[in-house]
N, C-alpha and C positions, 0 to 999 in steps of 0.2 A: 860642656856641651856634648862630648863624647859620652860622658856617663848618661846624660838624659836620653840620648839616641839609642844607647844599649838597653836602658830601662823600658823604653817605648817597644824595642824590638822583643825584649823578654815578654812584656805584657801581651803583645800581639800573639807571640807563640803560645802562651799559656791559654789565651782565649781560644786558639784554634784547637788546642788539645782538649779543652773542656768540651767544645763542640763536637769533636770527634767522638769522644766517649759517650756523649749524649745519643749521637746517631747510632753507634754501635748497640747501646742498650735498647733503643727503640727498635732497631732492625731485628734483634734477637726476639723481641716480643712479637713483632709482625711475621717473622718466619714460622713461629709456632702456631699461627693462626690459619685456618683453611683458606684456599683461594676464593671460594665462594662464602659470601657471608651467610652465617646461620642465624636463626631466630634467637639463639641463646649461646654464650660461651661459658663453658664449665671448666674452671682450672682445678686439676685434681692431683693428689699425690701419686707419685710415679707407680706405687704398687696397685692402683686402682684402674689403670688404663684399660685393661681387657675387660673387666667386668662392667666398668661405666660405659664402654662402647657397646656392649651387649645391651644394657639397659637403655642407651640411647637409641638404638636400632628399634627396640620394641616399643619405645615411646613414640618414636616417629611413625611406626606403622599404625598406631592407634590413634594418634593425634593430628598426624599431617604436618607437625611442626619439626624443624630441623635443629638438633642441638650438636654443637662442636665440642669435643673433648680435648683439652690441652693439658698433657701431663708434665710433671717435673717434680723436683724436690720441694716439699712443703715450705721450707725456708726461702727458697728462690722464688717460689710463686707468690708468697705473701709480699715480698719485696716488689715484684712486678705490679701486683694489684695495687699496692699503696703508692706506686709511682704513676699510676693511672692507666694501666693495662686494661683493655676492654673486657673485664670478667663480669659475668652475671651471677655466678655462683663459685664460691671457693670451698673446696673440701681438703681439709688438712689432716695428716697423720697423727697430729697432736693438738692439744688445746692451746698451747703457747701461740703458734702462728695463727690459729683461728682467732684468738683474742686480739692479735695485732691488727688484723683486718676488720674485726667487728667494732673495736673501740672507737674509732673516729666517726663511725656511721651510728653509733648509739643503739646498736642491735646486740643481741646475744647469740653466741653460736649454738648450734643444735647438734646433740649426740646422735650419730646415725647407726653405727655398728662397730664391731671389734675384729681384732685379729690375735694371732699367736706368734710367739717367736720359736724358732726351730734352729738346730744345728744341722747343717747340710754338708755333704761330702762330695769330692770328686771321686767317682768310682764307688766300689763296694767297701763296706767296713765290717769289722768282726765285732759284734756285740754293740750295745748302745753306747754312745759317747756322751758324757755329762761335761758340764762347764769345768769342773775340777780336773777333768782328763785332758783338756786342751793344750795346756803347756807341754805335756809329754807327747801327745800324738801328733802335733804339728810338724815334729821334725825340723827340717831346714826351710819349711814352707811358711806361709803367712795366713793369718785369718782374715777373711774378707768380711767387711761390715760397712754399713753406710757410715760416712764421716761422722764420728761422735761429737765434732764441734758444732754441727748444725743439722744434720740429717736425723729425723726422728727415729728411724730405725737403728742407727748407730747409737743414739742417745739412749734407747732402751737396752740395747746390747751392752753398752758401757755399764749401765746401772746393774744389770744381770751379772756382769763379770765382777763387778765390784762387791756385790753381795755374796758371790761365790767365793771371794777372797783370791781371785787369780788375775785381777786387773794389772797389778804391779808387774806380774810376769809376762803379760801379753801386750801391754800398751805400745811397746816399741816393735811388736811383731805383727802389726795390723796391715792389711791393704785397704785403706779407706777409700770409699767410692762417693761420687756425687749424689747418688740415691740409691735406694735398695735394689732396684733392677739391675743397675751396674755391679753391685756387689754380688748379686746371684749370677751374673754373667762371668765375673771373675772365676767363680767355682766351676760353672758349667764348661769353661773352656780350659780348665786345668791351670789357670794362673794362680789359684790358692787352693790348698788341699782341703780346707774347711771354711765354712762361713757361717754367720748368724744372720738370718733373714726371717721375713714373715713366712708363715706356713703356705700362704696362697701363692707366693712367688716361687717356693721351692716346687710346687706342683706345676706352675707354669713352664719351668725349665726342665721338668721331668728329673729332678735331683734326687739322690738318696737323702732321705731324712735320716741322719745318724743319731739324732736325739731331740726329745722334747724338752723345752725349757719351761719349768713351772712357773706360773704367773706371779707367785710369791716372791720371785727374784727381782721383779721389776714393777713399775707403774702399769696398771691395766692399759692395754692398747686400744685406743678408741679413735674413731674418725669423727671430725667435728666439721659441720657445714655452716657457711655464712651466705646469706641471700644478699649479695652485693648490690644488685639492681632491685630496688623495691617496687619499680614501676614495669618490670618486664614480666609480661603475663606467662610467656613460655617457660621462663626460669622458675617461676612460682609453681607452674604445673609439674614441671620435671622434678622439682624438689619434693613435691607431694606424691610423685610416682614412686620416687626412691623409698619413701616411707610407707608405700601401700603394701598390702599383702603379696601382690605379685612381684614388687620389687625386691621386698625382703626375701621372699622364696628364692629368687634368682641369686641374690647375694649369699643366701645359706648354701645353695647348690654349689657355688663356687669356693666354699670353705671359710667364708667370713662369719663372725659371730653376730647373730641378731637377737632380738627379743624371742625369737622363735627357737633359738638354740637351747637344748636342755641344760647345758653346763655353762651358759653365759651368765 
């Protein structure tokens, strides 16, 4: 009888824990959404927050329709969308997470535009820093990257370091961040001497670009979009606007690689 009572008590405790975790997950999604309901919710990779907000403003001015931009790590956002978060469009910094969202909806991700990886530094540097130089120039500091276990920018960075032959020397000297913007902030605030981030994020934080990383060292960086709500007219219109000449021109002006870019 005592054992049965304890089992019932344990079961009740587990049920409360599961319910609590579900509420926390739901709250994290809701807190990311605007207080006022928008005509369409666009979940975007963290590196796109500024340029997508600019695109949203221009779109709203011309269409009269409101778009909410919700940023985060692509891997985190894809999980939220799959869990039922109210996304109408999902834009990922890699194909993998876009495919995760697209597959159950029987749709195909659309390639939108690209980006580059760069080595950024806290303060001035003497000469250009290459990937092979990083083990020596880091000193006692760490290398800031998106977490290479799940953040696209970190996965690209790991691939580049592996192909440069220095991953083994650096894998225990990383400062992994939850998304690329956080990695950029580590360097901007002096918490890491160097970092590997997207070129557009380096410009956002006005960081010193210590070196360019040749695209041959990693998989080409492309952003992929999934139209999650097929019956949301505003989402369809905004998606088309991103792909329009005006949208692509704004993206190119912010440093992203588009079909208009001569070296894309």
